[in-house]
C-alpha positions in Angstrom: -14.5 27.6 4.4 -14.6 26.7 0.7 -17.9 25.2 -0.5 -17.9 21.4 -0.9 -18.1 20.4 -4.5 -20.4 17.6 -5.7 -18.6 15.2 -8.1 -21.3 13.0 -9.7 -22.7 11.1 -6.7 -20.1 12.1 -4.0 -18.3 15.2 -2.9 -14.9 16.7 -2.4 -13.6 19.6 -0.4 -11.6 22.1 -2.6 -8.7 22.3 -0.2 -5.0 22.6 -0.7 -2.7 20.6 1.6 -2.1 23.6 3.8 -5.8 24.4 4.0 -6.5 20.7 5.0 -3.8 20.9 7.6 -5.3 24.2 8.9 -8.7 22.5 9.3 -7.2 19.6 11.2 -5.4 22.1 13.5 -8.7 23.7 14.1 -10.4 20.4 14.9 -7.6 19.7 17.5 -7.6 23.1 19.0 -11.2 24.0 19.1 -13.1 20.8 18.4 -15.7 19.4 20.8 -16.3 16.1 19.2 -14.6 13.6 16.8 -14.2 15.0 13.3 -14.1 12.6 10.4 -11.6 12.7 7.5 -12.3 10.4 4.5 -10.9 10.2 1.0 -12.9 11.0 -2.2 -11.9 9.2 -5.4 -13.6 7.7 -8.5 -14.1 4.3 -6.9 -16.0 5.9 -4.0 -18.5 7.4 -6.5 -19.8 3.9 -7.1 -19.5 2.3 -3.7 -20.8 5.1 -1.5 -24.2 5.7 -3.2 -24.8 1.9 -3.2 -24.8 1.8 0.6 -27.2 4.1 2.4 -25.2 4.0 5.7 -21.9 4.7 3.9 -23.5 7.5 1.9 -24.6 9.2 5.1 -21.1 8.8 6.6 -19.7 10.6 3.6 -22.4 13.2 3.5 -21.6 14.1 7.2 -17.8 13.9 6.9 -15.9 16.9 8.1 -13.2 16.7 5.5 -13.3 14.9 2.2 -9.8 14.8 0.7 -9.2 15.0 -3.1 -7.6 11.6 -3.0 -7.7 10.5 -6.6 -6.5 12.3 -9.8 -9.9 11.5 -11.3 -11.7 13.6 -8.7 -9.1 16.4 -9.2 -9.6 16.5 -13.0 -13.4 16.2 -12.6 -13.4 19.3 -10.2 -11.4 21.2 -12.8 -13.7 20.3 -15.7 -17.0 20.8 -13.9 -16.1 23.8 -11.7 -12.8 25.3 -12.8 -11.4 24.3 -9.4 -7.7 23.7 -9.6 -7.2 21.2 -6.8 -4.0 19.3 -5.9 -4.2 15.6 -5.3 -4.0 14.9 -1.6 -3.9 11.1 -1.0 -5.0 10.0 2.5 -1.9 7.8 2.5 0.2 10.9 2.5 -2.0 13.1 4.7 -1.5 10.8 7.6 2.1 12.1 7.8 0.8 15.7 7.8 -1.4 14.9 10.7 1.5 13.1 12.5 3.6 16.3 12.0 0.8 18.4 13.5 0.5 15.9 16.4 4.2 16.0 17.1 4.4 19.7 17.0 1.3 20.3 19.1 1.9 17.5 21.6 -1.2 15.5 20.6 -1.3 11.8 21.0 -2.5 9.2 18.4 -4.1 5.8 18.5 -3.7 3.4 15.6 -6.4 0.8 15.0 -6.5 -1.7 12.1 -4.6 -4.1 9.8 -2.9 -7.3 10.8 -1.1 -7.5 14.1 2.4 -7.6 12.5 1.5 -4.8 10.1 0.1 -2.6 12.8 3.1 -3.2 15.1 5.6 -2.5 12.4 3.8 0.6 11.2 3.6 2.1 14.7 7.3 1.4 15.1 8.1 3.2 11.8 5.9 6.2 12.7 7.8 6.5 16.0 11.1 6.4 14.2 10.0 9.0 11.6 8.5 11.3 14.3 10.6 10.7 17.5 8.5 13.1 19.5 5.2 11.8 18.4 3.2 10.4 21.3 1.6 7.1 20.3 -1.0 6.5 23.0 -1.9 3.0 21.9 -2.7 0.6 19.1 -4.9 -2.4 18.2 -5.0 -4.7 15.2 -8.1 -4.9 13.0 -9.3 -8.2 14.3 -11.1 -7.1 17.4 -14.2 -9.1 17.9 -17.6 -7.4 17.9 -18.3 -8.3 21.5 -14.9 -6.8 22.4 -15.6 -3.5 20.8 -16.7 -1.7 24.0 -13.4 -2.6 25.6 -11.5 -1.2 22.5 -13.4 2.1 22.7 -12.7 2.2 26.4 -9.0 1.5 25.6 -9.0 4.4 23.1 -10.6 6.8 25.6 -8.3 5.7 28.5 -5.3 6.4 26.3 -6.3 10.0 26.0 -5.6 10.0 22.3 -6.7 13.1 20.4 -6.2 11.5 16.9 -7.4 8.1 15.8 -6.2 6.4 12.6 -8.7 3.8 11.3 -7.0 1.3 9.0 -10.0 -1.0 8.5 -10.7 -0.5 4.8 -13.8 0.9 3.3 -16.7 0.7 4.2 -15.8 -0.9 7.5 -13.8 2.1 8.8 -16.5 4.6 7.9 -19.2 2.5 9.5 -17.1 1.9 12.6 -16.8 5.7 13.0 -20.6 6.1 12.6 -21.3 3.4 15.2 -18.8 4.6 17.8 -18.1 8.3 17.3 -20.5 9.3 20.2 -18.6 7.0 22.6 -15.2 8.6 21.9 -14.5 11.1 24.6 -11.0 12.4 23.9 -10.6 11.9 20.2 -11.0 15.0 18.0 -9.6 13.8 14.6 -10.4 10.5 13.0 -8.9 9.6 9.6 -9.9 6.6 7.6 -6.6 5.4 6.1 -7.6 2.2 4.4 -4.6 0.0 3.6 -2.0 2.8 4.4 -0.4 0.8 7.2 0.6 -1.8 4.6 2.8 0.8 2.9 4.1 2.3 6.1 5.0 -1.2 7.4 6.7 -2.2 4.2 4.2 -4.9 3.0 3.2 -2.9 0.0 5.5 -0.6 -1.9 4.2 2.8 -3.0 4.9 4.0 -6.5 8.2 5.8 -7.0 8.2 9.6 -6.9 8.1 9.9 -10.7 4.8 8.0 -11.0 3.3 10.0 -8.1 4.5 13.3 -9.4 2.8 12.7 -12.7 -0.4 11.3 -11.1 0.2 7.8 -12.5 0.3 6.0 -9.2 -2.8 4.1 -10.2 -1.1 2.8 -13.3 2.0 1.8 -11.4 -0.1 -0.2 -8.9 -2.0 -1.8 -11.8 1.2 -2.9 -13.4 2.5 -4.3 -10.1 -0.9 -5.9 -9.2 -2.8 -6.8 -12.4 -5.7 -8.2 -10.3 -6.6 -4.5 -9.5 -8.0 -4.3 -13.0 -11.4 -5.3 -11.5 -11.3 -2.2 -9.3 -9.8 0.2 -11.8 -12.0 -0.6 -14.7 -14.5 1.9 -13.3 -12.1 4.7 -14.1 -13.2 5.1 -17.8 -16.8 4.8 -16.7 -16.2 7.6 -14.2 -14.6 9.7 -16.9 -17.5 9.2 -19.3 -20.0 10.1 -16.6 -18.1 13.3 -15.7 -17.9 14.3 -19.4 -21.7 13.6 -19.7 -22.3 15.8 -16.6 -20.1 18.6 -18.1 -21.9 18.5 -21.4 -25.2 18.7 -19.6 -24.1 21.7 -17.6 -22.9 23.4 -20.8 -26.3 22.7 -22.5 -28.2 24.1 -19.5 -26.0 27.1 -19.4 -26.5 27.8 -23.1 -30.2 27.4 -22.7 -30.3 29.8 -19.8 -28.4 32.4 -21.8 -30.7 31.9 -24.7 -33.7 32.3 -22.5 -32.4 35.6 -21.1 -31.7 37.1 -24.6 -34.9 35.7 -26.2 
């Protein structure tokens, strides 16, 4: 297993798509508990450390995907690691392929009722042999949560997709992971069901291929500027960390030769 890389105040697993899929396959075939898959991106560097419970969820996660190009570039600059961007919104399809091929069933929890229903229907169309054991929208009341967990367990699902947004999905996992009996893989997918269901359009291939999906989404949704204004701050902090590492390395070499 490749060593997890610290990126400022969060972490990322230096995995390729195939390596990430191999880990999921291992969770499904050999796992004895639910294994958490979350996304690592620049925005998380600021939200995760600000919430002690969320920080612990990320620290204990079993797979942290290099979701954002900022994290990919930071890993390259700080460690020379040549990662490929692996968005959680794409990795859900890799997991569905694994589930279809291996006969594992999935449960989809989150988003509005119409979005959840449409997304499940589209996943079923895309993967005809995929066993969808059940679904529930994201508006389950707190007092109804034990019944939802019971529903997930009764479905026999091996894979659970949580589309609750962050930090709600990570905290849901932390609160209920010990009560999940059949689930072995849990992926936090945020707003991915909106794109699968057709409510939100993903960037065209050109923008994705050139790691400009963030810019495309900003152009389409200018209000996202409040979220994406942290990107230059993240870049400056990474550069500062890199310079600090260079200075420390130079000082170490100087001490050895002095």
